[in-house]
Biopython code that builds the backbone (N, CA, C, O; Angstrom):
import numpy as np
from Bio.PDB.StructureBuilder import StructureBuilder

atoms = [
    (1, "UNK", "N", (-4.397, -10.891, -1.288)),
    (1, "UNK", "CA", (-3.624, -10.195, -2.278)),
    (1, "UNK", "C", (-2.150, -10.521, -2.053)),
    (1, "UNK", "O", (-1.717, -10.733, -0.920)),
    (2, "UNK", "N", (-1.405, -10.559, -3.117)),
    (2, "UNK", "CA", (0.035, -10.787, -3.036)),
    (2, "UNK", "C", (0.752, -9.460, -2.794)),
    (2, "UNK", "O", (0.384, -8.426, -3.351)),
    (3, "UNK", "N", (1.779, -9.514, -1.956)),
    (3, "UNK", "CA", (2.555, -8.311, -1.649)),
    (3, "UNK", "C", (4.022, -8.566, -1.974)),
    (3, "UNK", "O", (4.603, -9.568, -1.557)),
    (4, "UNK", "N", (4.609, -7.635, -2.731)),
    (4, "UNK", "CA", (6.047, -7.662, -2.961)),
    (4, "UNK", "C", (6.601, -6.314, -2.501)),
    (4, "UNK", "O", (5.853, -5.428, -2.087)),
    (5, "UNK", "N", (7.911, -6.179, -2.582)),
    (5, "UNK", "CA", (8.564, -4.985, -2.047)),
    (5, "UNK", "C", (9.558, -4.437, -3.056)),
    (5, "UNK", "O", (10.243, -5.196, -3.742)),
    (6, "UNK", "N", (9.632, -3.111, -3.143)),
    (6, "UNK", "CA", (10.498, -2.454, -4.113)),
    (6, "UNK", "C", (11.978, -2.633, -3.793)),
    (6, "UNK", "O", (12.815, -2.616, -4.695)),
    (7, "UNK", "N", (12.302, -2.805, -2.513)),
    (7, "UNK", "CA", (13.699, -2.967, -2.124)),
    (7, "UNK", "C", (13.780, -3.649, -0.759)),
    (7, "UNK", "O", (12.765, -3.873, -0.101)),
    (8, "UNK", "N", (14.991, -3.969, -0.354)),
    (8, "UNK", "CA", (15.172, -4.702, 0.899)),
    (8, "UNK", "C", (14.823, -3.858, 2.116)),
    (8, "UNK", "O", (14.386, -4.400, 3.131)),
    (9, "UNK", "N", (15.002, -2.559, 2.038)),
    (9, "UNK", "CA", (14.683, -1.688, 3.184)),
    (9, "UNK", "C", (13.198, -1.725, 3.492)),
    (9, "UNK", "O", (12.817, -1.930, 4.645)),
    (10, "UNK", "N", (12.351, -1.531, 2.489)),
    (10, "UNK", "CA", (10.899, -1.535, 2.732)),
    (10, "UNK", "C", (10.447, -2.942, 3.135)),
    (10, "UNK", "O", (9.525, -3.086, 3.937)),
    (11, "UNK", "N", (11.084, -3.977, 2.587)),
    (11, "UNK", "CA", (10.755, -5.350, 2.992)),
    (11, "UNK", "C", (11.025, -5.538, 4.486)),
    (11, "UNK", "O", (10.193, -6.088, 5.208)),
    (12, "UNK", "N", (12.194, -5.079, 4.945)),
    (12, "UNK", "CA", (12.548, -5.214, 6.365)),
    (12, "UNK", "C", (11.555, -4.471, 7.252)),
    (12, "UNK", "O", (11.087, -5.008, 8.255)),
    (13, "UNK", "N", (11.239, -3.240, 6.878)),
    (13, "UNK", "CA", (10.312, -2.448, 7.688)),
    (13, "UNK", "C", (8.949, -3.136, 7.774)),
    (13, "UNK", "O", (8.309, -3.123, 8.825)),
    (14, "UNK", "N", (8.513, -3.727, 6.684)),
    (14, "UNK", "CA", (7.181, -4.339, 6.632)),
    (14, "UNK", "C", (7.124, -5.755, 7.186)),
    (14, "UNK", "O", (6.042, -6.226, 7.538)),
    (15, "UNK", "N", (8.247, -6.443, 7.273)),
    (15, "UNK", "CA", (8.198, -7.859, 7.658)),
    (15, "UNK", "C", (8.935, -8.197, 8.948)),
    (15, "UNK", "O", (8.724, -9.274, 9.506)),
    (16, "UNK", "N", (9.780, -7.318, 9.425)),
    (16, "UNK", "CA", (10.547, -7.580, 10.634)),
    (16, "UNK", "C", (10.013, -6.682, 11.752)),
    (16, "UNK", "O", (10.264, -5.477, 11.757)),
    (17, "UNK", "N", (9.277, -7.271, 12.695)),
    (17, "UNK", "CA", (8.613, -6.486, 13.744)),
    (17, "UNK", "C", (9.580, -5.599, 14.524)),
    (17, "UNK", "O", (9.230, -4.478, 14.894)),
    (18, "UNK", "N", (10.778, -6.087, 14.775)),
    (18, "UNK", "CA", (11.770, -5.296, 15.519)),
    (18, "UNK", "C", (12.144, -4.039, 14.727)),
    (18, "UNK", "O", (12.221, -2.945, 15.287)),
    (19, "UNK", "N", (12.375, -4.205, 13.426)),
    (19, "UNK", "CA", (12.720, -3.069, 12.567)),
    (19, "UNK", "C", (11.522, -2.124, 12.448)),
    (19, "UNK", "O", (11.680, -0.904, 12.477)),
    (20, "UNK", "N", (10.335, -2.695, 12.316)),
    (20, "UNK", "CA", (9.115, -1.875, 12.211)),
    (20, "UNK", "C", (8.978, -0.975, 13.430)),
    (20, "UNK", "O", (8.750, 0.227, 13.295)),
    (21, "UNK", "N", (9.115, -1.551, 14.618)),
    (21, "UNK", "CA", (8.991, -0.763, 15.850)),
    (21, "UNK", "C", (10.085, 0.300, 15.944)),
    (21, "UNK", "O", (9.829, 1.420, 16.387)),
    (22, "UNK", "N", (11.299, -0.048, 15.528)),
    (22, "UNK", "CA", (12.403, 0.911, 15.574)),
    (22, "UNK", "C", (12.141, 2.088, 14.626)),
    (22, "UNK", "O", (12.369, 3.243, 14.983)),
    (23, "UNK", "N", (11.660, 1.784, 13.419)),
    (23, "UNK", "CA", (11.426, 2.826, 12.409)),
    (23, "UNK", "C", (10.169, 3.659, 12.681)),
    (23, "UNK", "O", (10.164, 4.869, 12.459)),
    (24, "UNK", "N", (9.103, 3.006, 13.163)),
    (24, "UNK", "CA", (7.806, 3.671, 13.244)),
    (24, "UNK", "C", (7.282, 3.907, 14.660)),
    (24, "UNK", "O", (6.288, 4.612, 14.840)),
    (25, "UNK", "N", (7.926, 3.337, 15.648)),
    (25, "UNK", "CA", (7.465, 3.525, 17.016)),
    (25, "UNK", "C", (6.028, 3.049, 17.194)),
    (25, "UNK", "O", (5.680, 1.934, 16.808)),
    (26, "UNK", "N", (5.200, 3.908, 17.783)),
    (26, "UNK", "CA", (3.805, 3.551, 18.064)),
    (26, "UNK", "C", (2.988, 3.303, 16.797)),
    (26, "UNK", "O", (1.949, 2.646, 16.855)),
    (27, "UNK", "N", (3.435, 3.808, 15.673)),
    (27, "UNK", "CA", (2.711, 3.611, 14.413)),
    (27, "UNK", "C", (2.895, 2.209, 13.843)),
    (27, "UNK", "O", (2.199, 1.832, 12.900)),
    (28, "UNK", "N", (3.816, 1.438, 14.399)),
    (28, "UNK", "CA", (4.117, 0.095, 13.888)),
    (28, "UNK", "C", (2.886, -0.790, 13.865)),
    (28, "UNK", "O", (2.680, -1.540, 12.911)),
    (29, "UNK", "N", (2.064, -0.714, 14.902)),
    (29, "UNK", "CA", (0.874, -1.581, 14.941)),
    (29, "UNK", "C", (-0.104, -1.248, 13.828)),
    (29, "UNK", "O", (-0.797, -2.140, 13.337)),
    (30, "UNK", "N", (-0.180, 0.010, 13.416)),
    (30, "UNK", "CA", (-1.094, 0.391, 12.347)),
    (30, "UNK", "C", (-0.581, -0.083, 10.984)),
    (30, "UNK", "O", (-1.371, -0.478, 10.126)),
    (31, "UNK", "N", (0.732, -0.043, 10.788)),
    (31, "UNK", "CA", (1.294, -0.603, 9.557)),
    (31, "UNK", "C", (0.977, -2.086, 9.494)),
    (31, "UNK", "O", (0.548, -2.578, 8.451)),
    (32, "UNK", "N", (1.178, -2.808, 10.589)),
    (32, "UNK", "CA", (0.894, -4.247, 10.626)),
    (32, "UNK", "C", (-0.577, -4.506, 10.277)),
    (32, "UNK", "O", (-0.879, -5.450, 9.546)),
    (33, "UNK", "N", (-1.484, -3.684, 10.788)),
    (33, "UNK", "CA", (-2.911, -3.839, 10.465)),
    (33, "UNK", "C", (-3.159, -3.658, 8.969)),
    (33, "UNK", "O", (-3.903, -4.432, 8.366)),
    (34, "UNK", "N", (-2.536, -2.633, 8.364)),
    (34, "UNK", "CA", (-2.739, -2.394, 6.921)),
    (34, "UNK", "C", (-2.203, -3.570, 6.107)),
    (34, "UNK", "O", (-2.845, -4.009, 5.153)),
    (35, "UNK", "N", (-1.037, -4.078, 6.476)),
    (35, "UNK", "CA", (-0.454, -5.201, 5.744)),
    (35, "UNK", "C", (-1.299, -6.462, 5.918)),
    (35, "UNK", "O", (-1.495, -7.210, 4.960)),
    (36, "UNK", "N", (-1.795, -6.702, 7.122)),
    (36, "UNK", "CA", (-2.680, -7.851, 7.348)),
    (36, "UNK", "C", (-3.950, -7.725, 6.515)),
    (36, "UNK", "O", (-4.425, -8.710, 5.949)),
    (37, "UNK", "N", (-4.505, -6.510, 6.439)),
    (37, "UNK", "CA", (-5.698, -6.281, 5.616)),
    (37, "UNK", "C", (-5.412, -6.579, 4.147)),
    (37, "UNK", "O", (-6.236, -7.184, 3.460)),
    (38, "UNK", "N", (-4.243, -6.153, 3.667)),
    (38, "UNK", "CA", (-3.868, -6.418, 2.272)),
    (38, "UNK", "C", (-3.805, -7.918, 2.012)),
    (38, "UNK", "O", (-4.268, -8.394, 0.975)),
    (39, "UNK", "N", (-3.238, -8.651, 2.942)),
    (39, "UNK", "CA", (-3.128, -10.105, 2.775)),
    (39, "UNK", "C", (-4.497, -10.782, 2.803)),
    (39, "UNK", "O", (-4.702, -11.790, 2.126)),
    (40, "UNK", "N", (-5.427, -10.242, 3.573)),
    (40, "UNK", "CA", (-6.774, -10.814, 3.663)),
    (40, "UNK", "C", (-7.626, -10.533, 2.423)),
    (40, "UNK", "O", (-8.443, -11.361, 2.022)),
    (41, "UNK", "N", (-7.429, -9.381, 1.832)),
    (41, "UNK", "CA", (-8.244, -8.973, 0.683)),
    (41, "UNK", "C", (-7.857, -9.764, -0.561)),
    (41, "UNK", "O", (-6.684, -10.066, -0.781)),
    (42, "UNK", "N", (-8.849, -10.090, -1.363)),
    (42, "UNK", "CA", (-8.570, -10.763, -2.637)),
    (42, "UNK", "C", (-8.108, -9.780, -3.692)),
    (42, "UNK", "O", (-7.340, -10.134, -4.585)),
    (43, "UNK", "N", (-8.574, -8.547, -3.591)),
    (43, "UNK", "CA", (-8.194, -7.528, -4.567)),
    (43, "UNK", "C", (-8.261, -6.151, -3.917)),
    (43, "UNK", "O", (-8.744, -6.003, -2.794)),
    (44, "UNK", "N", (-7.779, -5.167, -4.624)),
    (44, "UNK", "CA", (-7.714, -3.808, -4.112)),
    (44, "UNK", "C", (-9.102, -3.240, -3.834)),
    (44, "UNK", "O", (-9.274, -2.462, -2.896)),
    (45, "UNK", "N", (-10.074, -3.614, -4.627)),
    (45, "UNK", "CA", (-11.443, -3.118, -4.433)),
    (45, "UNK", "C", (-11.945, -3.438, -3.029)),
    (45, "UNK", "O", (-12.613, -2.608, -2.413)),
    (46, "UNK", "N", (-11.639, -4.621, -2.516)),
    (46, "UNK", "CA", (-12.083, -5.004, -1.172)),
    (46, "UNK", "C", (-11.512, -4.075, -0.104)),
    (46, "UNK", "O", (-12.141, -3.862, 0.932)),
    (47, "UNK", "N", (-10.336, -3.528, -0.347)),
    (47, "UNK", "CA", (-9.706, -2.668, 0.652)),
    (47, "UNK", "C", (-10.434, -1.339, 0.825)),
    (47, "UNK", "O", (-10.208, -0.645, 1.816)),
    (48, "UNK", "N", (-11.284, -0.975, -0.098)),
    (48, "UNK", "CA", (-12.054, 0.267, 0.039)),
    (48, "UNK", "C", (-12.937, 0.230, 1.293)),
    (48, "UNK", "O", (-13.282, 1.278, 1.838)),
    (49, "UNK", "N", (-13.300, -0.971, 1.747)),
    (49, "UNK", "CA", (-14.162, -1.103, 2.922)),
    (49, "UNK", "C", (-13.362, -1.235, 4.217)),
    (49, "UNK", "O", (-13.948, -1.239, 5.300)),
    (50, "UNK", "N", (-12.054, -1.342, 4.126)),
    (50, "UNK", "CA", (-11.193, -1.479, 5.299)),
    (50, "UNK", "C", (-10.750, -0.093, 5.787)),
    (50, "UNK", "O", (-10.791, 0.870, 5.022)),
    (51, "UNK", "N", (-10.327, 0.014, 7.049)),
    (51, "UNK", "CA", (-9.739, 1.270, 7.525)),
    (51, "UNK", "C", (-8.473, 1.575, 6.731)),
    (51, "UNK", "O", (-7.813, 0.664, 6.232)),
    (52, "UNK", "N", (-8.140, 2.837, 6.617)),
    (52, "UNK", "CA", (-6.892, 3.219, 5.960)),
    (52, "UNK", "C", (-7.064, 4.167, 4.801)),
    (52, "UNK", "O", (-6.075, 4.692, 4.288)),
    (53, "UNK", "N", (-8.295, 4.404, 4.369)),
    (53, "UNK", "CA", (-8.543, 5.364, 3.290)),
    (53, "UNK", "C", (-7.636, 5.129, 2.079)),
    (53, "UNK", "O", (-6.839, 5.998, 1.725)),
    (54, "UNK", "N", (-7.750, 3.989, 1.459)),
    (54, "UNK", "CA", (-6.966, 3.652, 0.272)),
    (54, "UNK", "C", (-7.384, 4.571, -0.868)),
    (54, "UNK", "O", (-8.571, 4.698, -1.168)),
    (55, "UNK", "N", (-6.403, 5.213, -1.502)),
    (55, "UNK", "CA", (-6.726, 6.179, -2.552)),
    (55, "UNK", "C", (-5.597, 6.310, -3.563)),
    (55, "UNK", "O", (-4.420, 6.163, -3.234)),
    (56, "UNK", "N", (-5.989, 6.592, -4.803)),
    (56, "UNK", "CA", (-5.010, 6.800, -5.871)),
    (56, "UNK", "C", (-4.415, 8.197, -5.734)),
    (56, "UNK", "O", (-5.095, 9.148, -5.349)),
    (57, "UNK", "N", (-3.150, 8.293, -6.054)),
    (57, "UNK", "CA", (-2.452, 9.574, -5.982)),
    (57, "UNK", "C", (-2.414, 10.230, -7.354)),
    (57, "UNK", "O", (-2.661, 9.585, -8.373)),
    (58, "UNK", "N", (-2.106, 11.501, -7.367)),
    (58, "UNK", "CA", (-2.092, 12.273, -8.612)),
    (58, "UNK", "C", (-0.759, 12.996, -8.742)),
    (58, "UNK", "O", (0.134, 12.840, -7.909)),
    (59, "UNK", "N", (-0.643, 13.778, -9.788)),
    (59, "UNK", "CA", (0.563, 14.567, -10.014)),
    (59, "UNK", "C", (1.774, 13.692, -10.259)),
    (59, "UNK", "O", (1.712, 12.744, -11.042)),
    (60, "UNK", "N", (2.888, 14.009, -9.587)),
    (60, "UNK", "CA", (4.117, 13.246, -9.802)),
    (60, "UNK", "C", (4.049, 11.849, -9.165)),
    (60, "UNK", "O", (4.974, 11.052, -9.320)),
    (61, "UNK", "N", (2.982, 11.562, -8.469)),
    (61, "UNK", "CA", (2.776, 10.232, -7.892)),
    (61, "UNK", "C", (1.656, 9.465, -8.599)),
    (61, "UNK", "O", (1.156, 8.469, -8.077)),
    (62, "UNK", "N", (1.265, 9.930, -9.783)),
    (62, "UNK", "CA", (0.232, 9.237, -10.551)),
    (62, "UNK", "C", (0.659, 7.786, -10.790)),
    (62, "UNK", "O", (1.811, 7.515, -11.129)),
    (63, "UNK", "N", (-0.282, 6.865, -10.608)),
    (63, "UNK", "CA", (0.007, 5.447, -10.752)),
    (63, "UNK", "C", (0.295, 4.776, -9.416)),
    (63, "UNK", "O", (0.373, 3.551, -9.329)),
    (64, "UNK", "N", (0.453, 5.587, -8.382)),
    (64, "UNK", "CA", (0.687, 5.056, -7.045)),
    (64, "UNK", "C", (-0.592, 5.135, -6.221)),
    (64, "UNK", "O", (-1.483, 5.936, -6.504)),
    (65, "UNK", "N", (-0.663, 4.299, -5.208)),
    (65, "UNK", "CA", (-1.809, 4.253, -4.305)),
    (65, "UNK", "C", (-1.269, 4.423, -2.896)),
    (65, "UNK", "O", (-0.165, 3.975, -2.589)),
    (66, "UNK", "N", (-2.047, 5.069, -2.042)),
    (66, "UNK", "CA", (-1.630, 5.279, -0.660)),
    (66, "UNK", "C", (-2.711, 4.793, 0.286)),
    (66, "UNK", "O", (-3.894, 4.761, -0.053)),
    (67, "UNK", "N", (-2.283, 4.418, 1.469)),
    (67, "UNK", "CA", (-3.224, 4.195, 2.565)),
    (67, "UNK", "C", (-2.634, 4.842, 3.806)),
    (67, "UNK", "O", (-1.417, 4.891, 3.982)),
    (68, "UNK", "N", (-3.509, 5.333, 4.655)),
    (68, "UNK", "CA", (-3.093, 6.003, 5.879)),
    (68, "UNK", "C", (-2.582, 4.980, 6.883)),
    (68, "UNK", "O", (-3.205, 3.941, 7.104)),
    (69, "UNK", "N", (-1.449, 5.288, 7.482)),
    (69, "UNK", "CA", (-0.969, 4.498, 8.610)),
    (69, "UNK", "C", (-1.419, 5.221, 9.881)),
    (69, "UNK", "O", (-2.250, 4.704, 10.628)),
    (70, "UNK", "N", (-0.879, 6.402, 10.123)),
    (70, "UNK", "CA", (-1.341, 7.278, 11.200)),
    (70, "UNK", "C", (-1.070, 8.711, 10.790)),
    (70, "UNK", "O", (-0.135, 8.979, 10.035)),
    (71, "UNK", "N", (-1.870, 9.620, 11.273)),
    (71, "UNK", "CA", (-1.656, 11.038, 10.980)),
    (71, "UNK", "C", (-1.399, 11.263, 9.512)),
    (71, "UNK", "O", (-2.257, 10.981, 8.675)),
    (72, "UNK", "N", (-0.219, 11.771, 9.190)),
    (72, "UNK", "CA", (0.130, 12.052, 7.795)),
    (72, "UNK", "C", (1.023, 10.981, 7.186)),
    (72, "UNK", "O", (1.453, 11.113, 6.040)),
    (73, "UNK", "N", (1.306, 9.924, 7.937)),
    (73, "UNK", "CA", (2.179, 8.848, 7.480)),
    (73, "UNK", "C", (1.405, 7.904, 6.560)),
    (73, "UNK", "O", (0.318, 7.444, 6.909)),
    (74, "UNK", "N", (1.972, 7.614, 5.381)),
    (74, "UNK", "CA", (1.296, 6.783, 4.382)),
    (74, "UNK", "C", (2.168, 5.621, 3.929)),
    (74, "UNK", "O", (3.393, 5.730, 3.871)),
    (75, "UNK", "N", (1.517, 4.507, 3.611)),
    (75, "UNK", "CA", (2.146, 3.386, 2.917)),
    (75, "UNK", "C", (1.837, 3.595, 1.446)),
    (75, "UNK", "O", (0.671, 3.677, 1.061)),
    (76, "UNK", "N", (2.874, 3.681, 0.619)),
    (76, "UNK", "CA", (2.726, 3.929, -0.813)),
    (76, "UNK", "C", (3.032, 2.632, -1.554)),
    (76, "UNK", "O", (4.028, 1.966, -1.269)),
    (77, "UNK", "N", (2.162, 2.274, -2.515)),
    (77, "UNK", "CA", (2.363, 1.058, -3.293)),
    (77, "UNK", "C", (1.809, 1.233, -4.693)),
    (77, "UNK", "O", (1.097, 2.196, -4.977)),
    (78, "UNK", "N", (2.140, 0.299, -5.560)),
    (78, "UNK", "CA", (1.633, 0.286, -6.931)),
    (78, "UNK", "C", (1.070, -1.095, -7.237)),
    (78, "UNK", "O", (1.451, -2.076, -6.598)),
    (79, "UNK", "N", (0.167, -1.180, -8.206)),
    (79, "UNK", "CA", (-0.246, -2.509, -8.679)),
    (79, "UNK", "C", (0.984, -3.221, -9.234)),
    (79, "UNK", "O", (1.848, -2.587, -9.841)),
    (80, "UNK", "N", (1.067, -4.518, -9.030)),
    (80, "UNK", "CA", (2.220, -5.302, -9.485)),
    (80, "UNK", "C", (1.723, -6.360, -10.470)),
    (80, "UNK", "O", (1.675, -7.551, -10.164)),
    (81, "UNK", "N", (1.352, -5.881, -11.671)),
    (81, "UNK", "CA", (0.752, -6.746, -12.683)),
    (81, "UNK", "C", (1.386, -6.505, -14.045)),
    (81, "UNK", "O", (1.782, -5.388, -14.377)),
    (82, "UNK", "N", (1.473, -7.563, -14.815)),
    (82, "UNK", "CA", (1.881, -7.422, -16.213)),
    (82, "UNK", "C", (0.660, -7.339, -17.114)),
    (82, "UNK", "O", (0.733, -6.798, -18.218)),
    (83, "UNK", "N", (-0.462, -7.874, -16.645)),
    (83, "UNK", "CA", (-1.679, -7.874, -17.456)),
    (83, "UNK", "C", (-2.419, -6.544, -17.331)),
    (83, "UNK", "O", (-2.110, -5.728, -16.462)),
    (84, "UNK", "N", (-3.388, -6.340, -18.199)),
    (84, "UNK", "CA", (-4.165, -5.117, -18.232)),
    (84, "UNK", "C", (-5.082, -5.037, -17.013)),
    (84, "UNK", "O", (-5.905, -5.925, -16.787)),
    (85, "UNK", "N", (-4.937, -3.981, -16.241)),
    (85, "UNK", "CA", (-5.770, -3.789, -15.060)),
    (85, "UNK", "C", (-6.507, -2.451, -15.119)),
    (85, "UNK", "O", (-6.838, -1.857, -14.093)),
    (86, "UNK", "N", (-6.754, -1.994, -16.351)),
    (86, "UNK", "CA", (-7.455, -0.722, -16.514)),
    (86, "UNK", "C", (-8.872, -0.947, -17.016)),
    (86, "UNK", "O", (-9.194, -1.964, -17.631)),
    (87, "UNK", "N", (-9.702, 0.046, -16.726)),
    (87, "UNK", "CA", (-11.079, 0.056, -17.220)),
    (87, "UNK", "C", (-11.064, 0.615, -18.649)),
    (87, "UNK", "O", (-10.062, 1.185, -19.081)),
    (88, "UNK", "N", (-12.163, 0.451, -19.376)),
    (88, "UNK", "CA", (-12.218, 0.993, -20.741)),
    (88, "UNK", "C", (-11.914, 2.492, -20.813)),
    (88, "UNK", "O", (-11.383, 2.968, -21.817)),
    (89, "UNK", "N", (-12.247, 3.240, -19.753)),
    (89, "UNK", "CA", (-11.978, 4.684, -19.757)),
    (89, "UNK", "C", (-10.529, 5.017, -19.404)),
    (89, "UNK", "O", (-10.153, 6.189, -19.377)),
    (90, "UNK", "N", (-9.701, 3.981, -19.131)),
    (90, "UNK", "CA", (-8.300, 4.182, -18.826)),
    (90, "UNK", "C", (-7.973, 4.223, -17.341)),
    (90, "UNK", "O", (-6.804, 4.179, -16.957)),
    (91, "UNK", "N", (-9.003, 4.309, -16.506)),
    (91, "UNK", "CA", (-8.774, 4.324, -15.057)),
    (91, "UNK", "C", (-8.390, 2.946, -14.531)),
    (91, "UNK", "O", (-8.585, 1.936, -15.206)),
    (92, "UNK", "N", (-7.857, 2.917, -13.353)),
    (92, "UNK", "CA", (-7.450, 1.674, -12.718)),
    (92, "UNK", "C", (-8.682, 0.882, -12.281)),
    (92, "UNK", "O", (-9.566, 1.417, -11.612)),
    (93, "UNK", "N", (-8.734, -0.386, -12.660)),
    (93, "UNK", "CA", (-9.821, -1.264, -12.236)),
    (93, "UNK", "C", (-9.385, -1.951, -10.948)),
    (93, "UNK", "O", (-8.674, -2.956, -10.981)),
    (94, "UNK", "N", (-9.809, -1.411, -9.828)),
    (94, "UNK", "CA", (-9.384, -1.905, -8.517)),
    (94, "UNK", "C", (-9.729, -3.375, -8.320)),
    (94, "UNK", "O", (-9.030, -4.075, -7.588)),
    (95, "UNK", "N", (-10.784, -3.851, -8.952)),
    (95, "UNK", "CA", (-11.185, -5.252, -8.766)),
    (95, "UNK", "C", (-10.222, -6.229, -9.442)),
    (95, "UNK", "O", (-10.227, -7.417, -9.119)),
    (96, "UNK", "N", (-9.395, -5.744, -10.378)),
    (96, "UNK", "CA", (-8.432, -6.602, -11.070)),
    (96, "UNK", "C", (-7.045, -6.604, -10.417)),
    (96, "UNK", "O", (-6.179, -7.390, -10.802)),
    (97, "UNK", "N", (-6.838, -5.735, -9.443)),
    (97, "UNK", "CA", (-5.537, -5.640, -8.793)),
    (97, "UNK", "C", (-5.479, -6.672, -7.667)),
    (97, "UNK", "O", (-6.116, -6.514, -6.625)),
    (98, "UNK", "N", (-4.706, -7.725, -7.897)),
    (98, "UNK", "CA", (-4.577, -8.805, -6.911)),
    (98, "UNK", "C", (-3.139, -8.934, -6.396)),
    (98, "UNK", "O", (-2.835, -9.829, -5.607)),
    (99, "UNK", "N", (-2.269, -8.044, -6.842)),
    (99, "UNK", "CA", (-0.876, -8.031, -6.385)),
    (99, "UNK", "C", (-0.395, -6.589, -6.336)),
    (99, "UNK", "O", (-0.674, -5.800, -7.239)),
    (100, "UNK", "N", (0.327, -6.252, -5.278)),
    (100, "UNK", "CA", (0.850, -4.896, -5.132)),
    (100, "UNK", "C", (2.323, -4.952, -4.745)),
    (100, "UNK", "O", (2.806, -5.940, -4.192)),
    (101, "UNK", "N", (3.027, -3.856, -5.055)),
    (101, "UNK", "CA", (4.418, -3.702, -4.650)),
    (101, "UNK", "C", (4.499, -2.496, -3.720)),
    (101, "UNK", "O", (4.200, -1.372, -4.123)),
    (102, "UNK", "N", (4.903, -2.738, -2.476)),
    (102, "UNK", "CA", (5.081, -1.653, -1.526)),
    (102, "UNK", "C", (6.354, -0.896, -1.858)),
    (102, "UNK", "O", (7.422, -1.486, -2.019)),
    (103, "UNK", "N", (6.223, 0.427, -1.957)),
    (103, "UNK", "CA", (7.342, 1.272, -2.367)),
    (103, "UNK", "C", (8.018, 1.978, -1.208)),
    (103, "UNK", "O", (9.243, 1.973, -1.095)),
    (104, "UNK", "N", (7.210, 2.590, -0.341)),
    (104, "UNK", "CA", (7.792, 3.373, 0.731)),
    (104, "UNK", "C", (6.755, 3.706, 1.795)),
    (104, "UNK", "O", (5.550, 3.567, 1.587)),
    (105, "UNK", "N", (7.254, 4.143, 2.924)),
    (105, "UNK", "CA", (6.426, 4.678, 3.999)),
    (105, "UNK", "C", (6.903, 6.103, 4.187)),
    (105, "UNK", "O", (8.074, 6.343, 4.482)),
    (106, "UNK", "N", (5.986, 7.054, 4.014)),
    (106, "UNK", "CA", (6.420, 8.450, 3.930)),
    (106, "UNK", "C", (5.279, 9.396, 4.318)),
    (106, "UNK", "O", (4.100, 9.050, 4.242)),
    (107, "UNK", "N", (5.673, 10.593, 4.732)),
    (107, "UNK", "CA", (4.737, 11.697, 4.847)),
    (107, "UNK", "C", (4.999, 12.574, 3.631)),
    (107, "UNK", "O", (5.911, 13.400, 3.649)),
    (108, "UNK", "N", (4.208, 12.403, 2.573)),
    (108, "UNK", "CA", (4.445, 13.150, 1.341)),
    (108, "UNK", "C", (3.813, 14.538, 1.377)),
    (108, "UNK", "O", (3.836, 15.245, 0.370)),
    (109, "UNK", "N", (3.258, 14.937, 2.498)),
    (109, "UNK", "CA", (2.625, 16.247, 2.628)),
    (109, "UNK", "C", (3.632, 17.340, 2.969)),
    (109, "UNK", "O", (3.293, 18.523, 2.936)),
    (110, "UNK", "N", (4.850, 16.964, 3.293)),
    (110, "UNK", "CA", (5.859, 17.945, 3.713)),
    (110, "UNK", "C", (6.315, 18.799, 2.559)),
    (110, "UNK", "O", (7.161, 19.676, 2.736)),
]
sb = StructureBuilder()
sb.init_structure("model")
sb.init_model(0)
sb.init_chain("A")
sb.init_seg("    ")
for serial, (resi, resn, name, xyz) in enumerate(atoms, 1):
    if name == "N":
        sb.init_residue(resn, " ", resi, " ")
    sb.init_atom(name, np.array(xyz, "f"), 0.0, 1.0, " ", f" {name:<3s}", serial, name[0])
structure = sb.get_structure()
């Protein structure tokens, strides 16, 4: 899957190991695992079988997807497509999502 980043800060955290360790401490290795899994998967549907509990969000985060890094810490991303990636019922067709944009790393439970 292709990965892009919403801004330079999230790009640095996700791609620069020194920055990742500084920002996330012991959780850095789990972020690296999630990103490696994303790169290995051909589409979002494949990630359902990987660790991380990939799931669609609701409410004010509708349209976003999260995966667990550690504890309550989540990597938040969106599909990064111009083409139609929805099912006939309007839901997201995970098998058509082959590119994502990482938005943030956050504990949104606070």
